[in-house]
C-alpha positions in Angstrom: -0.6 7.0 13.3 1.2 10.3 12.7 0.9 11.2 9.0 3.7 13.0 7.1 2.9 16.5 6.0 3.5 17.5 2.5 6.4 19.9 3.0 7.4 22.5 0.4 10.4 20.3 -0.3 8.2 17.3 -1.1 5.9 19.4 -3.3 8.9 20.8 -5.1 10.1 17.3 -5.8 6.7 16.4 -7.2 6.9 19.5 -9.5 10.4 18.3 -10.5 9.1 14.8 -11.3 6.4 16.3 -13.5 9.0 18.5 -15.3 11.2 15.5 -15.9 8.3 14.1 -17.8 7.7 17.3 -19.8 4.5 18.0 -17.8 2.9 15.6 -20.2 -0.5 14.4 -19.1 0.2 11.1 -20.9 2.8 10.4 -18.2 0.3 10.6 -15.4 0.7 7.1 -14.1 4.5 7.2 -14.2 4.4 10.6 -12.4 2.1 9.2 -9.8 4.3 6.2 -9.2 7.3 8.4 -8.7 5.4 10.8 -6.5 4.0 8.0 -4.3 7.6 6.8 -3.8 8.4 10.1 -1.9 5.9 9.6 1.0 4.6 6.1 0.3 1.1 7.5 -0.5 -0.6 10.2 -2.5 -2.3 12.7 -0.3 -4.6 15.4 -1.7 -1.8 18.0 -1.8 0.4 15.9 -4.1 -2.6 15.1 -6.4 -3.3 18.8 -6.7 0.3 19.6 -7.6 0.3 16.8 -10.2 -2.9 18.1 -11.7 -1.6 21.7 -11.9 1.7 20.7 -13.5 0.1 18.3 -16.0 -2.7 20.8 -16.7 -5.5 18.3 -16.0 -8.4 18.4 -13.6 -7.7 17.2 -10.0 -10.7 14.9 -10.6 -8.8 13.1 -13.3 -5.8 12.5 -11.1 -8.1 11.4 -8.3 -9.9 9.0 -10.7 -6.6 7.3 -11.6 -5.4 7.1 -8.0 -8.6 5.5 -6.8 -8.9 3.2 -9.8 -5.5 1.5 -9.6 -4.9 -0.7 -6.5 -1.2 0.1 -6.4 -1.9 3.7 -5.6 -3.0 4.7 -2.1 -4.2 7.9 -0.4 -3.4 6.7 3.1 0.0 6.0 4.6 1.1 2.4 4.7 2.9 0.8 7.6 6.6 0.1 7.7 5.7 -3.5 7.1 2.7 -3.7 4.7 0.8 -7.0 5.0 -1.2 -8.4 2.1 -3.4 -11.5 2.5 -4.1 -13.4 -0.7 -7.8 -14.1 -1.1 -7.5 -15.9 -4.4 -9.4 -19.1 -4.9 -6.7 -21.5 -3.8 -5.8 -19.4 -0.7 -9.4 -18.8 0.2 -10.3 -22.5 0.0 -7.3 -23.3 2.2 -8.1 -20.9 5.0 -6.9 -17.4 4.1 -10.1 -15.9 5.7 -9.1 -17.4 9.0 -5.5 -16.0 8.6 -6.9 -12.6 7.8 -9.2 -12.7 10.9 -6.2 -13.7 13.1 -4.0 -10.9 11.7 -6.8 -8.4 12.3 -7.3 -9.7 15.9 -3.6 -9.6 16.6 -3.0 -6.1 15.2 -6.3 -4.6 16.2 -6.9 -3.2 12.7 -9.2 -3.9 9.7 -8.3 -4.2 6.1 -7.2 -0.8 4.7 -6.0 0.4 8.1 -2.5 1.0 9.7 -1.6 0.2 13.3 -1.2 3.2 15.6 2.5 2.7 15.9 2.9 2.8 12.1 4.5 -0.6 11.9 1.8 -2.6 10.0 -0.9 -1.9 7.4 -3.3 -4.6 6.2 -4.7 -5.2 2.7 -6.1 -8.1 0.7 -5.2 -9.0 -2.8 -6.6 -11.4 -5.4 -3.6 -13.6 -6.2 0.1 -13.7 -5.3 0.8 -16.3 -7.9 2.0 -18.9 -5.4 -1.1 -21.1 -5.3 0.9 -24.2 -4.5 1.8 -22.5 -1.2 -1.7 -21.5 -0.2 -2.7 -19.9 2.0 -0.2 -17.1 1.3 0.5 -13.8 3.0 3.1 -11.2 2.0 4.8 -9.0 4.6 7.0 -6.2 3.2 7.3 -8.2 0.0 8.3 -11.5 1.7 6.0 -14.4 0.9 4.8 -16.7 3.8 3.2 -19.8 2.4 1.2 -22.7 4.0 0.4 -20.3 6.7 -1.7 -21.3 9.7 -3.3 -19.1 12.4 -0.9 -20.4 15.1 2.1 -19.0 13.1 0.8 -15.5 12.8 1.9 -14.2 16.2 5.4 -15.4 15.8 5.8 -13.8 12.4 4.4 -10.5 13.6 6.8 -10.6 16.6 9.8 -11.1 14.3 8.8 -7.9 12.4 8.3 -6.0 15.6 11.9 -6.9 16.6 13.1 -5.3 13.4 11.4 -2.0 14.0 
């Protein structure tokens, strides 16, 4: 998958975001959320600019980025897929669903398809246990999912691309 480069324009926008928060290190998480919105992920260059502007070590920024699951250092697909692996979903077959998605897309958890359409992650609970097993694609919840429904759902998203 082609990765976006951090252009001067993007890095200037990150500096502007930091300035809007008074370059206050206490605003690190808020700054990172807004910066991630620019490219969809937080590459090294963005982390370095945030550290410089907030006057904190790059290691501190990196520590926050790697600690919180909602931050990512790799580009996500146009249609991010999350498979719930919480207890209810797992007991009702989410591992089989995950394996089928991996097989269909040719990627593993944490990866993005070559065409940039799909990325795959797991999460602990969607909060829709009554619909288990549950998968979200681009924020839309698919409940009571079975392996034989996976191909059709993925095809619908491919048509939207």
